[in-house]
ZAMARGU-4260 file (C-alpha; in steps of 0.2 Angstrom, whole numbers, plus 5000, padded with zeros to 4 digits):
<rodrens>
0) 4803/4953/5245 | 4805/4945/5261 | 4819/4932/5266 | 4804/4918/5265 | 4796/4922/5250
5) 4814/4925/5242 | 4817/4907/5247 | 4801/4900/5240 | 4804/4909/5224 | 4822/4903/5224
10) 4816/4884/5226 | 4803/4887/5211 | 4818/4893/5201 | 4828/4879/5205 | 4815/4867/5201
15) 4812/4875/5184 | 4831/4874/5182 | 4831/4856/5187 | 4819/4852/5173 | 4830/4859/5160
20) 4844/4846/5164 | 4835/4833/5155 | 4832/4844/5139 | 4851/4848/5141 | 4856/4830/5139
25) 4845/4829/5124 | 4852/4843/5117 | 4870/4839/5120 | 4866/4825/5107 | 4859/4835/5093
30) 4861/4831/5076 | 4871/4840/5062 | 4857/4852/5058 | 4853/4858/5075 | 4871/4860/5077
35) 4872/4872/5064 | 4860/4885/5071 | 4869/4885/5087 | 4877/4902/5092 | 4897/4902/5086
40) 4909/4908/5099 | 4924/4911/5089 | 4926/4930/5091 | 4934/4932/5108 | 4951/4941/5108
45) 4961/4934/5121 | 4977/4944/5125 | 4994/4940/5126 | 4993/4937/5146 | 4978/4926/5145
50) 4985/4914/5130 | 5001/4912/5140 | 4992/4908/5157 | 4977/4898/5150 | 4975/4884/5137
55) 4960/4891/5127 | 4951/4879/5117 | 4935/4879/5107 | 4922/4865/5111 | 4921/4852/5096
60) 4906/4846/5102 | 4897/4863/5103 | 4900/4879/5094 | 4892/4889/5108 | 4906/4885/5119
65) 4924/4888/5124 | 4935/4883/5139 | 4950/4891/5146 | 4960/4880/5159 | 4975/4887/5170
70) 4991/4882/5163 | 5000/4893/5174 | 4995/4882/5188 | 5000/4866/5179 | 4982/4863/5174
75) 4977/4859/5192 | 4962/4869/5193 | 4954/4869/5210 | 4938/4878/5205 | 4927/4879/5190
80) 4918/4893/5185 | 4905/4897/5170 | 4904/4914/5162 | 4889/4918/5152 | 4890/4929/5137
85) 4873/4936/5130 | 4878/4941/5113 | 4893/4944/5102 | 4902/4960/5108 | 4920/4958/5102
90) 4929/4972/5111 | 4917/4973/5126 | 4917/4956/5131 | 4935/4951/5126 | 4941/4965/5138
95) 4929/4958/5151 | 4935/4939/5149 | 4953/4944/5149 | 4952/4955/5165 | 4943/4939/5174
100) 4956/4928/5169 | 4969/4939/5174 | 4963/4944/5191 | 4962/4925/5195 | 4979/4922/5190
105) 4985/4938/5202 | 4974/4931/5215 | 4983/4913/5215 | 4966/4905/5211 | 4967/4891/5198
110) 4950/4891/5191 | 4945/4882/5174 | 4932/4893/5165 | 4918/4887/5153 | 4912/4901/5143
115) 4895/4898/5134 | 4888/4912/5121 | 4869/4911/5122 | 4865/4924/5108 | 4850/4930/5118
120) 4841/4913/5117 | 4834/4910/5135 | 4833/4891/5131 | 4852/4891/5128 | 4855/4901/5144
125) 4844/4889/5154 | 4854/4876/5147 | 4870/4883/5153 | 4863/4885/5171 | 4856/4867/5171
130) 4873/4860/5165 | 4883/4871/5178 | 4871/4863/5193 | 4875/4844/5184 | 4894/4847/5183
135) 4900/4854/5199 | 4902/4872/5193 | 4908/4882/5208 | 4901/4899/5202 | 4893/4908/5189
140) 4898/4925/5181 | 4886/4932/5169 | 4895/4944/5158 | 4885/4960/5153 | 4868/4968/5159
145) 4857/4955/5149 | 4867/4939/5157 | 4864/4948/5174 | 4845/4951/5172 | 4842/4933/5165
150) 4851/4925/5181 | 4841/4938/5192 | 4824/4934/5184 | 4829/4916/5183 | 4841/4911/5196
155) 4839/4922/5210 | 4839/4909/5225 | 4849/4896/5215 | 4861/4883/5221 | 4877/4889/5213
160) 4884/4908/5219 | 4884/4920/5205 | 4895/4936/5204 | 4890/4950/5191 | 4902/4958/5180
165) 4902/4970/5166 | 4884/4976/5172 | 4875/4992/5173 | 4867/4999/5190 | 4859/4986/5200
170) 4849/4997/5211 | 4843/5008/5197 | 4837/4990/5187 | 4828/4984/5203 | 4839/4970/5206
175) 4844/4975/5224 | 4837/4988/5235 | 4852/4997/5240 | 4872/5000/5237 | 4877/4997/5255
180) 4867/4980/5258 | 4869/4962/5251 | 4855/4954/5240 | 4851/4941/5254 | 4853/4928/5240
185) 4865/4919/5230 | 4870/4934/5218 | 4883/4947/5223 | 4881/4962/5212 | 4893/4975/5204
190) 4891/4990/5193 | 4900/4999/5180 | 4890/5014/5180 | 4893/5030/5188 | 4878/5038/5198
195) 4870/5050/5187 | 4873/5067/5200 | 4891/5061/5200 | 4891/5061/5180 | 4883/5079/5179
200) 4894/5086/5192 | 4910/5080/5183 | 4901/5087/5166 | 4899/5103/5175 | 4919/5103/5177
205) 4922/5102/5159 | 4907/5113/5154 | 4902/5125/5166 | 4890/5133/5154 | 4881/5117/5150
210) 4863/5119/5147 | 4857/5106/5135 | 4861/5088/5132 | 4857/5076/5118 | 4857/5058/5124
215) 4861/5045/5110 | 4855/5027/5115 | 4848/5012/5110 | 4829/5010/5113 | 4830/4990/5113
220) 4845/4991/5126 | 4834/4992/5143 | 4849/4993/5154 | 4856/5008/5145 | 4837/5016/5146
225) 4835/5012/5165 | 4851/5016/5171 | 4858/5031/5161 | 4844/5039/5151 | 4830/5040/5164
230) 4839/5044/5178 | 4846/5059/5168 | 4828/5064/5163 | 4823/5061/5183 | 4837/5075/5187
235) 4836/5085/5174 | 4826/5101/5181 | 4834/5099/5197 | 4852/5101/5189 | 4846/5113/5176
240) 4848/5104/5160 | 4836/5101/5145 | 4837/5084/5139 | 4834/5078/5121 | 4833/5061/5117
245) 4842/5053/5101 | 4835/5036/5101 | 4839/5021/5087 | 4827/5007/5087 | 4839/4992/5088
250) 4856/4988/5082 | 4851/4984/5065 | 4845/5003/5061 | 4860/5012/5070 | 4866/5022/5055
255) 4849/5028/5047 | 4841/5032/5065 | 4857/5042/5072 | 4858/5053/5055 | 4839/5056/5056
260) 4839/5058/5075 | 4855/5068/5077 | 4849/5081/5062 | 4833/5084/5072 | 4842/5086/5089
265) 4854/5099/5080 | 4838/5110/5075 | 4831/5109/5092 | 4849/5113/5101 | 4851/5127/5089
270) 4834/5135/5094 | 4841/5135/5113 | 4860/5137/5110 | 4862/5146/5092 | 4881/5146/5095
275) 4881/5128/5102 | 4892/5134/5115 | 4880/5128/5130 | 4877/5109/5122 | 4883/5093/5121
280) 4880/5075/5115 | 4879/5061/5129 | 4884/5043/5122 | 4876/5030/5133 | 4884/5013/5134
285) 4873/5005/5121 | 4886/4995/5112 | 4876/4997/5095 | 4877/5016/5098 | 4895/5019/5103
290) 4901/5008/5089 | 4897/5022/5076 | 4909/5035/5085 | 4915/5041/5069 | 4897/5044/5062
295) 4893/5053/5078 | 4906/5065/5077 | 4904/5068/5059 | 4887/5072/5062 | 4889/5081/5079
300) 4898/5095/5072 | 4906/5107/5085 | 4896/5100/5100 | 4906/5091/5112 | 4904/5072/5112
305) 4904/5065/5130 | 4904/5045/5134 | 4900/5036/5148 | 4914/5023/5145 | 4932/5027/5145
310) 4935/5014/5131 | 4925/5026/5119 | 4940/5037/5119 | 4953/5032/5107 | 4967/5040/5097
315) 4959/5043/5082 | 4943/5053/5075 | 4932/5036/5080 | 4932/5042/5099 | 4923/5054/5110
320) 4931/5070/5115 | 4929/5065/5136 | 4923/5050/5145 | 4916/5051/5162 | 4914/5033/5168
325) 4921/5017/5174 | 4934/5008/5164 | 4928/4991/5158 | 4943/4981/5164 | 4944/4989/5181
330) 4924/4987/5185 | 4926/4968/5179 | 4942/4966/5190 | 4932/4971/5204 | 4920/4960/5200
335) 4933/4945/5199 | 4940/4950/5216 | 4922/4946/5223 | 4922/4930/5215 | 4938/4925/5221
340) 4934/4931/5239 | 4917/4920/5239 | 4927/4905/5232 | 4939/4907/5244 | 4926/4908/5258
345) 4932/4925/5263 | 4915/4931/5259 | 4896/4928/5259 | 4889/4930/5242 | 4872/4937/5247
350) 4881/4949/5261 | 4893/4958/5248 | 4886/4976/5244 | 4886/4982/5227 | 4904/4984/5221
355) 4907/5001/5213 | 4922/5008/5206 | 4925/5026/5214 | 4931/5039/5207 | 4925/5038/5190
360) 4938/5036/5176 | 4941/5051/5165 | 4947/5050/5147 | 4952/5064/5135 | 4955/5065/5117
365) 4965/5081/5113 | 4965/5078/5096 | 4947/5078/5095 | 4947/5094/5107 | 4957/5104/5095
370) 4945/5101/5082 | 4930/5107/5089 | 4941/5121/5098 | 4936/5116/5116 | 4949/5120/5130
375) 4949/5107/5143 | 4952/5114/5160 | 4967/5111/5169 | 4959/5104/5186 | 4949/5092/5174
380) 4965/5086/5165 | 4974/5082/5181 | 4959/5070/5186 | 4960/5062/5169 | 4964/5042/5170
385) 4968/5041/5152 | 4975/5054/5139 | 4977/5055/5121 | 4988/5068/5114 | 4986/5080/5099
390) 4992/5067/5087 | 4982/5054/5094 | 4996/5045/5105 | 4991/5038/5121 | 5003/5048/5135
395) 4992/5042/5151 | 4985/5027/5154 | 4978/5020/5172 | 4984/5039/5180 | 5002/5033/5174
400) 5013/5043/5162 | 5017/5031/5147 | 5030/5031/5132 | 5023/5035/5114 | 5025/5015/5110
405) 5010/5013/5121
</rodrens>
């Protein structure tokens, strides 16, 4: 899209958003029955640091909204930021929101945050954006790939600057043409996805004889399919891998679909790899799937379970063996730094290259390694950002040794 056509598209989108303002005013005065159908944003888990630095409050007139005001600055907020959350995911989005709040505080930018849950309802998303335009919001941060995609489709070229967070690769999703150039619009993109060739190279350090991977994903999660599943298929023959899909239909059918799909994949793997020595399960960043890590381990047998997010490696059995990815909080902190730079006038939103965290974070659970009888190469262990020992205790975090009380 040329600059001219992008600008014209942006004008159309701004007109569409402006038309929603009137609708928003009506919605703001909705009656009790309509209020009962609103999303309920009561599940965010604010950590101790956020609660000590911000005054967090629900909106008494709207269950879909919360605010976080900077008590660390004496409530003297100099900026206003809208956080758009697409659906309920307590762990992932709580990590993201806490990382944004703490980074703004570290950078000394006192911002008041309006947090909206639109629950995959585009009319509520449009309402949130229209409200932002009507209430002097300085910047919008979509939290998650779905919210990023919504703004790309509906607010590219809009008046308010946007910085994406907790979102998968925008180049693979077709949102921006290249990692090293800006969008040329009002949106700056960041990514929490490790490029597929880099991911495979780390896999080969861990499993030098790897020949077959079974990829677990949610078919309804377009971002995971576009940035993790499809790219792996695209390079499979070149890197010498056979890829087997294990897809669940949606978040409501995860257990039964995984049970059937993994059993079928095991049969296919056994024909190629009877000893299960050159195979691995790959768990993508599909929230509905990685919530079932304990089930995946139970169904997966002795085949290593490799995740794409460090948060999927924990101290117990509900954990992947290893993760090769970008820690959620690290990726979101990068996005928050982008946002602060834009608000401070230190960066032009449309000129910022895609924000990518490198090198990837590696997380290891030695308890799982011992259970399946896999030896972790020393070089791989040296590079690890997070390590859990044989008893499930975290002994390394963010590259630093930690005590057992951590």
